[in-house]
PyMOL Python script that loads the backbone (N, CA, C, O; Angstrom):
from pymol import cmd

cmd.read_pdbstr("""\
ATOM      1  N   MET A   1     -10.335  -6.249  -1.526  1.00  0.00           N
ATOM      2  CA  MET A   1     -10.132  -6.526  -0.061  1.00  0.00           C
ATOM      3  C   MET A   1      -9.294  -5.892   0.282  1.00  0.00           C
ATOM      4  O   MET A   1      -8.221  -5.818  -0.318  1.00  0.00           O
ATOM      5  N   GLU A   2      -9.768  -4.840   2.075  1.00  0.00           N
ATOM      6  CA  GLU A   2      -8.671  -3.770   2.537  1.00  0.00           C
ATOM      7  C   GLU A   2      -7.545  -4.288   3.282  1.00  0.00           C
ATOM      8  O   GLU A   2      -7.695  -5.315   3.944  1.00  0.00           O
ATOM      9  N   GLN A   3      -6.705  -3.835   3.254  1.00  0.00           N
ATOM     10  CA  GLN A   3      -5.318  -3.995   3.804  1.00  0.00           C
ATOM     11  C   GLN A   3      -5.574  -3.912   5.541  1.00  0.00           C
ATOM     12  O   GLN A   3      -6.451  -3.280   6.129  1.00  0.00           O
ATOM     13  N   GLU A   4      -4.435  -4.823   6.149  1.00  0.00           N
ATOM     14  CA  GLU A   4      -4.691  -4.351   7.227  1.00  0.00           C
ATOM     15  C   GLU A   4      -3.294  -4.387   7.857  1.00  0.00           C
ATOM     16  O   GLU A   4      -2.374  -5.205   7.841  1.00  0.00           O
ATOM     17  N   PHE A   5      -3.540  -2.873   8.565  1.00  0.00           N
ATOM     18  CA  PHE A   5      -2.020  -2.200   8.560  1.00  0.00           C
ATOM     19  C   PHE A   5      -2.059  -2.811  10.053  1.00  0.00           C
ATOM     20  O   PHE A   5      -3.031  -3.353  10.579  1.00  0.00           O
ATOM     21  N   CYS A   6      -0.401  -2.538  10.784  1.00  0.00           N
ATOM     22  CA  CYS A   6       0.092  -3.073  11.532  1.00  0.00           C
ATOM     23  C   CYS A   6      -0.657  -1.670  13.033  1.00  0.00           C
ATOM     24  O   CYS A   6      -0.912  -0.467  13.077  1.00  0.00           O
ATOM     25  N   LYS A   7      -0.707  -2.737  13.871  1.00  0.00           N
ATOM     26  CA  LYS A   7      -1.343  -1.822  14.933  1.00  0.00           C
ATOM     27  C   LYS A   7      -0.765  -2.086  15.955  1.00  0.00           C
ATOM     28  O   LYS A   7      -1.626  -2.272  16.816  1.00  0.00           O
ATOM     29  N   CYS A   8       0.552  -2.253  16.496  1.00  0.00           N
ATOM     30  CA  CYS A   8       1.087  -2.429  17.441  1.00  0.00           C
ATOM     31  C   CYS A   8       1.615  -0.958  18.335  1.00  0.00           C
ATOM     32  O   CYS A   8       2.450  -0.275  17.743  1.00  0.00           O
ATOM     33  N   MET A   9       1.291  -0.615  19.306  1.00  0.00           N
ATOM     34  CA  MET A   9       2.120   0.820  19.875  1.00  0.00           C
ATOM     35  C   MET A   9       3.133   0.639  19.647  1.00  0.00           C
ATOM     36  O   MET A   9       3.497   1.726  19.198  1.00  0.00           O
ATOM     37  N   ARG A  10       4.101  -0.119  19.617  1.00  0.00           N
ATOM     38  CA  ARG A  10       5.658   0.583  19.707  1.00  0.00           C
ATOM     39  C   ARG A  10       6.154  -1.007  19.131  1.00  0.00           C
ATOM     40  O   ARG A  10       5.906  -2.044  19.746  1.00  0.00           O
ATOM     41  N   THR A  11       6.884  -0.940  17.857  1.00  0.00           N
ATOM     42  CA  THR A  11       7.503  -1.778  16.841  1.00  0.00           C
ATOM     43  C   THR A  11       8.912  -2.039  16.827  1.00  0.00           C
ATOM     44  O   THR A  11       9.696  -1.261  16.283  1.00  0.00           O
ATOM     45  N   SER A  12       9.324  -3.234  17.474  1.00  0.00           N
ATOM     46  CA  SER A  12      10.645  -3.152  17.817  1.00  0.00           C
ATOM     47  C   SER A  12      11.541  -3.482  16.768  1.00  0.00           C
ATOM     48  O   SER A  12      12.725  -3.570  17.093  1.00  0.00           O
ATOM     49  N   SER A  13      11.206  -3.707  15.451  1.00  0.00           N
ATOM     50  CA  SER A  13      12.282  -3.384  14.243  1.00  0.00           C
ATOM     51  C   SER A  13      11.254  -3.433  13.330  1.00  0.00           C
ATOM     52  O   SER A  13      10.143  -3.891  13.597  1.00  0.00           O
ATOM     53  N   ILE A  14      11.693  -2.819  11.885  1.00  0.00           N
ATOM     54  CA  ILE A  14      11.182  -2.864  10.793  1.00  0.00           C
ATOM     55  C   ILE A  14      11.593  -3.610   9.506  1.00  0.00           C
ATOM     56  O   ILE A  14      12.708  -4.085   9.290  1.00  0.00           O
ATOM     57  N   TYR A  15      10.687  -3.635   8.811  1.00  0.00           N
ATOM     58  CA  TYR A  15      11.717  -4.235   7.682  1.00  0.00           C
ATOM     59  C   TYR A  15      10.747  -3.772   6.049  1.00  0.00           C
ATOM     60  O   TYR A  15       9.671  -3.177   5.983  1.00  0.00           O
ATOM     61  N   ASP A  16      11.411  -4.182   5.163  1.00  0.00           N
ATOM     62  CA  ASP A  16      11.617  -3.519   3.689  1.00  0.00           C
ATOM     63  C   ASP A  16      10.541  -4.856   3.118  1.00  0.00           C
ATOM     64  O   ASP A  16      10.921  -5.995   3.390  1.00  0.00           O
ATOM     65  N   GLU A  17       9.195  -4.687   2.325  1.00  0.00           N
ATOM     66  CA  GLU A  17       8.348  -5.780   2.025  1.00  0.00           C
ATOM     67  C   GLU A  17       8.872  -5.212   0.059  1.00  0.00           C
ATOM     68  O   GLU A  17       8.885  -3.986  -0.052  1.00  0.00           O
ATOM     69  N   ILE A  18       9.103  -5.697  -0.768  1.00  0.00           N
ATOM     70  CA  ILE A  18       9.255  -4.899  -1.946  1.00  0.00           C
ATOM     71  C   ILE A  18       8.252  -5.758  -2.930  1.00  0.00           C
ATOM     72  O   ILE A  18       8.198  -6.891  -3.410  1.00  0.00           O
ATOM     73  N   ASP A  19       7.690  -4.857  -2.939  1.00  0.00           N
ATOM     74  CA  ASP A  19       6.623  -5.704  -4.817  1.00  0.00           C
ATOM     75  C   ASP A  19       7.528  -5.105  -5.936  1.00  0.00           C
ATOM     76  O   ASP A  19       8.708  -4.759  -5.891  1.00  0.00           O
ATOM     77  N   ASP A  20       6.396  -5.082  -7.208  1.00  0.00           N
ATOM     78  CA  ASP A  20       6.831  -4.903  -8.441  1.00  0.00           C
ATOM     79  C   ASP A  20       7.240  -3.081  -8.553  1.00  0.00           C
ATOM     80  O   ASP A  20       8.322  -2.645  -8.946  1.00  0.00           O
ATOM     81  N   TRP A  21       5.898  -2.136  -8.034  1.00  0.00           N
ATOM     82  CA  TRP A  21       5.820  -1.223  -7.906  1.00  0.00           C
ATOM     83  C   TRP A  21       6.334  -0.371  -6.783  1.00  0.00           C
ATOM     84  O   TRP A  21       6.212   0.847  -6.912  1.00  0.00           O
ATOM     85  N   GLY A  22       7.039  -0.976  -5.413  1.00  0.00           N
ATOM     86  CA  GLY A  22       7.297   0.059  -4.591  1.00  0.00           C
ATOM     87  C   GLY A  22       7.645  -1.212  -3.056  1.00  0.00           C
ATOM     88  O   GLY A  22       7.588  -2.440  -3.002  1.00  0.00           O
ATOM     89  N   HIS A  23       7.851  -0.583  -2.439  1.00  0.00           N
ATOM     90  CA  HIS A  23       7.694  -1.131  -1.182  1.00  0.00           C
ATOM     91  C   HIS A  23       7.625  -0.488   0.207  1.00  0.00           C
ATOM     92  O   HIS A  23       8.103   0.606   0.504  1.00  0.00           O
ATOM     93  N   TRP A  24       6.959  -1.330   1.017  1.00  0.00           N
ATOM     94  CA  TRP A  24       6.432  -1.310   2.137  1.00  0.00           C
ATOM     95  C   TRP A  24       7.439  -1.368   3.536  1.00  0.00           C
ATOM     96  O   TRP A  24       8.348  -2.192   3.422  1.00  0.00           O
ATOM     97  N   ASP A  25       7.404  -0.487   5.055  1.00  0.00           N
ATOM     98  CA  ASP A  25       7.854  -0.959   5.803  1.00  0.00           C
ATOM     99  C   ASP A  25       7.134  -1.550   6.448  1.00  0.00           C
ATOM    100  O   ASP A  25       5.977  -1.186   6.656  1.00  0.00           O
ATOM    101  N   MET A  26       7.711  -2.720   6.967  1.00  0.00           N
ATOM    102  CA  MET A  26       6.749  -3.745   7.865  1.00  0.00           C
ATOM    103  C   MET A  26       7.441  -4.114   9.496  1.00  0.00           C
ATOM    104  O   MET A  26       8.560  -4.077  10.006  1.00  0.00           O
ATOM    105  N   CYS A  27       6.270  -4.419   9.858  1.00  0.00           N
ATOM    106  CA  CYS A  27       6.469  -4.211  11.477  1.00  0.00           C
ATOM    107  C   CYS A  27       7.017  -5.920  11.970  1.00  0.00           C
ATOM    108  O   CYS A  27       6.188  -6.826  12.045  1.00  0.00           O
ATOM    109  N   VAL A  28       8.767  -6.192  12.327  1.00  0.00           N
ATOM    110  CA  VAL A  28       8.864  -7.228  12.726  1.00  0.00           C
ATOM    111  C   VAL A  28       7.995  -8.623  14.083  1.00  0.00           C
ATOM    112  O   VAL A  28       8.118  -9.799  14.426  1.00  0.00           O
ATOM    113  N   ASP A  29       7.095  -7.289  14.406  1.00  0.00           N
ATOM    114  CA  ASP A  29       6.620  -8.111  15.538  1.00  0.00           C
ATOM    115  C   ASP A  29       4.939  -8.558  14.896  1.00  0.00           C
ATOM    116  O   ASP A  29       4.455  -9.495  15.531  1.00  0.00           O
ATOM    117  N   CYS A  30       4.146  -8.080  13.896  1.00  0.00           N
ATOM    118  CA  CYS A  30       3.108  -8.675  13.681  1.00  0.00           C
ATOM    119  C   CYS A  30       3.138  -9.157  12.475  1.00  0.00           C
ATOM    120  O   CYS A  30       2.720 -10.286  12.217  1.00  0.00           O
ATOM    121  N   ASN A  31       3.726  -8.212  11.441  1.00  0.00           N
ATOM    122  CA  ASN A  31       4.030  -8.819   9.874  1.00  0.00           C
ATOM    123  C   ASN A  31       3.262  -8.513   8.697  1.00  0.00           C
ATOM    124  O   ASN A  31       3.047  -9.032   7.602  1.00  0.00           O
ATOM    125  N   LYS A  32       2.810  -7.109   9.553  1.00  0.00           N
ATOM    126  CA  LYS A  32       2.092  -6.132   8.722  1.00  0.00           C
ATOM    127  C   LYS A  32       2.527  -5.237   8.396  1.00  0.00           C
ATOM    128  O   LYS A  32       3.505  -4.821   9.017  1.00  0.00           O
ATOM    129  N   PRO A  33       1.974  -4.436   7.165  1.00  0.00           N
ATOM    130  CA  PRO A  33       2.655  -2.998   6.554  1.00  0.00           C
ATOM    131  C   PRO A  33       2.674  -2.364   7.474  1.00  0.00           C
ATOM    132  O   PRO A  33       2.280  -3.024   8.435  1.00  0.00           O
ATOM    133  N   ILE A  34       3.107  -0.711   7.901  1.00  0.00           N
ATOM    134  CA  ILE A  34       2.743   0.140   8.462  1.00  0.00           C
ATOM    135  C   ILE A  34       1.924   0.798   8.241  1.00  0.00           C
ATOM    136  O   ILE A  34       2.692   1.391   7.483  1.00  0.00           O
ATOM    137  N   GLU A  35       0.851   1.442   8.124  1.00  0.00           N
ATOM    138  CA  GLU A  35       0.709   2.357   7.307  1.00  0.00           C
ATOM    139  C   GLU A  35       0.899   3.765   6.863  1.00  0.00           C
ATOM    140  O   GLU A  35       0.902   4.811   7.513  1.00  0.00           O
ATOM    141  N   GLY A  36       0.994   3.623   6.103  1.00  0.00           N
ATOM    142  CA  GLY A  36       1.222   5.236   5.502  1.00  0.00           C
ATOM    143  C   GLY A  36       3.043   5.261   5.012  1.00  0.00           C
ATOM    144  O   GLY A  36       3.370   6.415   4.737  1.00  0.00           O
ATOM    145  N   THR A  37       4.063   4.378   4.883  1.00  0.00           N
ATOM    146  CA  THR A  37       4.990   3.932   4.640  1.00  0.00           C
ATOM    147  C   THR A  37       5.732   3.213   3.045  1.00  0.00           C
ATOM    148  O   THR A  37       6.856   2.796   2.766  1.00  0.00           O
ATOM    149  N   TYR A  38       3.981   3.396   1.998  1.00  0.00           N
ATOM    150  CA  TYR A  38       4.745   2.759   1.069  1.00  0.00           C
ATOM    151  C   TYR A  38       5.090   3.752   0.333  1.00  0.00           C
ATOM    152  O   TYR A  38       4.523   4.844   0.277  1.00  0.00           O
ATOM    153  N   GLU A  39       6.526   3.222  -0.563  1.00  0.00           N
ATOM    154  CA  GLU A  39       7.480   4.382  -1.709  1.00  0.00           C
ATOM    155  C   GLU A  39       7.142   3.382  -2.931  1.00  0.00           C
ATOM    156  O   GLU A  39       7.438   2.199  -3.098  1.00  0.00           O
ATOM    157  N   PHE A  40       6.411   4.297  -3.725  1.00  0.00           N
ATOM    158  CA  PHE A  40       6.557   3.925  -4.963  1.00  0.00           C
ATOM    159  C   PHE A  40       7.367   3.886  -5.841  1.00  0.00           C
ATOM    160  O   PHE A  40       6.920   4.719  -6.629  1.00  0.00           O
ATOM    161  N   PHE A  41       8.885   3.226  -6.562  1.00  0.00           N
ATOM    162  CA  PHE A  41       9.363   3.261  -7.751  1.00  0.00           C
ATOM    163  C   PHE A  41       9.575   4.519  -7.989  1.00  0.00           C
ATOM    164  O   PHE A  41       9.035   5.416  -7.341  1.00  0.00           O
ATOM    165  N   ASN A  42      10.415   4.714  -8.984  1.00  0.00           N
ATOM    166  CA  ASN A  42      10.915   6.041  -9.772  1.00  0.00           C
ATOM    167  C   ASN A  42      10.640   5.322 -11.392  1.00  0.00           C
ATOM    168  O   ASN A  42      11.513   5.558 -12.227  1.00  0.00           O
ATOM    169  N   HIS A  43       8.972   4.122 -11.986  1.00  0.00           N
ATOM    170  CA  HIS A  43       9.777   3.845 -13.272  1.00  0.00           C
ATOM    171  C   HIS A  43       9.748   4.372 -14.021  1.00  0.00           C
ATOM    172  O   HIS A  43       9.883   3.686 -15.033  1.00  0.00           O
ATOM    173  N   TYR A  44       9.562   5.990 -14.327  1.00  0.00           N
ATOM    174  CA  TYR A  44       9.675   6.756 -15.418  1.00  0.00           C
ATOM    175  C   TYR A  44      10.801   7.720 -15.733  1.00  0.00           C
ATOM    176  O   TYR A  44      10.785   8.839 -16.247  1.00  0.00           O
ATOM    177  N   ASP A  45      12.370   6.506 -15.001  1.00  0.00           N
ATOM    178  CA  ASP A  45      13.912   7.124 -15.756  1.00  0.00           C
ATOM    179  C   ASP A  45      13.903   6.410 -16.305  1.00  0.00           C
ATOM    180  O   ASP A  45      15.113   6.350 -16.524  1.00  0.00           O
ATOM    181  N   GLY A  46      13.375   5.406 -17.003  1.00  0.00           N
ATOM    182  CA  GLY A  46      14.207   4.268 -17.573  1.00  0.00           C
ATOM    183  C   GLY A  46      14.910   2.978 -17.586  1.00  0.00           C
ATOM    184  O   GLY A  46      15.155   2.112 -18.426  1.00  0.00           O
ATOM    185  N   GLU A  47      15.251   3.270 -15.755  1.00  0.00           N
ATOM    186  CA  GLU A  47      15.932   2.282 -15.622  1.00  0.00           C
ATOM    187  C   GLU A  47      15.056   1.308 -14.541  1.00  0.00           C
ATOM    188  O   GLU A  47      14.172   1.818 -13.853  1.00  0.00           O
ATOM    189  N   ASP A  48      15.357  -0.039 -14.459  1.00  0.00           N
ATOM    190  CA  ASP A  48      14.827  -1.148 -13.509  1.00  0.00           C
ATOM    191  C   ASP A  48      14.961  -1.044 -12.377  1.00  0.00           C
ATOM    192  O   ASP A  48      16.091  -1.414 -12.058  1.00  0.00           O
ATOM    193  N   HIS A  49      14.214  -0.630 -11.327  1.00  0.00           N
ATOM    194  CA  HIS A  49      15.022  -0.049  -9.942  1.00  0.00           C
ATOM    195  C   HIS A  49      14.013  -1.495  -8.616  1.00  0.00           C
ATOM    196  O   HIS A  49      13.708  -1.319  -7.436  1.00  0.00           O
ATOM    197  N   CYS A  50      13.754  -2.916  -9.609  1.00  0.00           N
ATOM    198  CA  CYS A  50      12.907  -3.975  -8.892  1.00  0.00           C
ATOM    199  C   CYS A  50      13.961  -4.406  -7.952  1.00  0.00           C
ATOM    200  O   CYS A  50      13.450  -4.855  -6.926  1.00  0.00           O
ATOM    201  N   ASN A  51      15.053  -4.424  -7.941  1.00  0.00           N
ATOM    202  CA  ASN A  51      16.563  -5.633  -7.976  1.00  0.00           C
ATOM    203  C   ASN A  51      17.199  -4.372  -6.837  1.00  0.00           C
ATOM    204  O   ASN A  51      18.059  -4.898  -6.131  1.00  0.00           O
ATOM    205  N   ASP A  52      17.018  -3.021  -6.523  1.00  0.00           N
ATOM    206  CA  ASP A  52      17.709  -1.975  -5.422  1.00  0.00           C
ATOM    207  C   ASP A  52      17.671  -1.899  -4.594  1.00  0.00           C
ATOM    208  O   ASP A  52      18.243  -0.987  -3.997  1.00  0.00           O
ATOM    209  N   TYR A  53      16.884  -2.921  -3.948  1.00  0.00           N
ATOM    210  CA  TYR A  53      16.995  -3.404  -2.325  1.00  0.00           C
ATOM    211  C   TYR A  53      17.705  -4.300  -2.087  1.00  0.00           C
ATOM    212  O   TYR A  53      17.829  -4.697  -0.928  1.00  0.00           O
TER     213      TYR A  53
END
""", "prot")
cmd.dss("prot")
cmd.show_as("cartoon", "prot")
cmd.util.cbc("prot")
cmd.orient("prot")
């Protein structure tokens, strides 16, 4: 299934949507992820980063 991304011309605000591997910047207006904003957690440093946000 292909991911649907935010297509809003201007976003009034954003929030983070967190999963086990990283997080997206999400548009408050349409509740879709903003393309290109996914950041992976650094799971290779031996620490648990799932609750850092």
